[in-house]
Residue, then its C-alpha position, 0 to 999 in steps of 0.5 A: m276447745h277451752w271450756l273448763p268444766k266445773t270439776v269436783v276434786t276429791l282427794l282420797a284418804c292417802i292424801a288427806a293431809c293436803a294443804e288447807d287451801p290448795a290452788a284451784p284445779g287448772s289455775d296458773d299457780p302450782p298446787d300447795d300439795p304436789e298430789t293435788p290434781q291440776v285440770f286442763g280443758s285444752q289439749s294444747e295447754f295440757m301438752t305444753a304444761t306436761g310434755a304429754t303426747v298422744v299415745v292411743h289413736f284407735a287407728t284400726s277399727r275392730s268389731l264387738t269383742p270382750e278382749p282388752y284393747e292394747e296400744g303402746v303402753v296402754t290397755l283398756v278393758h271393761p271391768a265386767g268383761f263387757n264388749n267394746r268396739i272401735e270405729d268412727h262412732t261420731p263426727l264430733l271426734e277425730g278418727n275412731e273412738f272406743a265404746v263399750s256395752g253397758a255403762e261406760n266403765i273403763d279400766l286403763s292400765f299403763s306399762t309406764n308410770p305417768t304423772a299426766f293423763g288426757i282424753w277426748l270424749q263425747d257425752a253422747f245424747a243425740v249425735g253419733d252411733l247411739g245404736g237405737c238407744q236413748g241418750a243420757d246426760s252422764r257424769f264420769e268419775f276418774t280414779f287415779i291409782r298407784g299399785a293398789t292405792a287410790i291417789a285421787g278421784l275427780t268427777v267431771d260433767p261434760p257438756v252433751d254432744e260436744a268434743f270435750f278434752y279432759g286433762v289431769l296432772l298429778g304431782g306423783t305417778f300412777d299406773q292405772v285410771e278407772i273411769r266410771e259413768d255416773g248419772s245414767s245407770i241404776d247399777d254400776l255395771f249395767d246400763p238400763l238406758c242403753e246409751n253410748d258415750f265415746f272415748g277418743s285419743i289418749l295422752l300421757d307424759d313419759a314420767t318413767 
């Protein structure tokens, strides 16, 4: 799918000295500042531009557990230790998906140092395994981290109940990505609306 979201890019203090007029995310021109994120709404275009491959498939289902999920070079966990579950939650994404209890907050860490990250997701409202909960139109904040330093932060508002690809290319490496759900919860870690969103395949380049 080629729908590109209206993405708000917030460069954090560590890269505040970026060029005055960086190229727009997702444009064909390279950014003036090498740390300025380039955003992709197409998996094929993202793979061609970055050389990224699918590194997380969620091939095997597993029941509710607070344990981190590890596949290849990637580890996923809820920051508050809430349960996660892997199964075919929705017909809109291929194969199994990762979902967590409470707000869809996920910490990802990598044993490599990529420059490109992509993920399939569904902002679920009425389609999929909602667990009897109320759907909500969510936004997601992505923070890219190198060591203990936040490199860049982006916010995306996916369309509800669509298979949605979100790819990001940075000019420098990172080893963690934090995903935080925004818009459906009055608290950062507890989701009073009891609604689910689903995360599918994850792609990385092999910058290291």
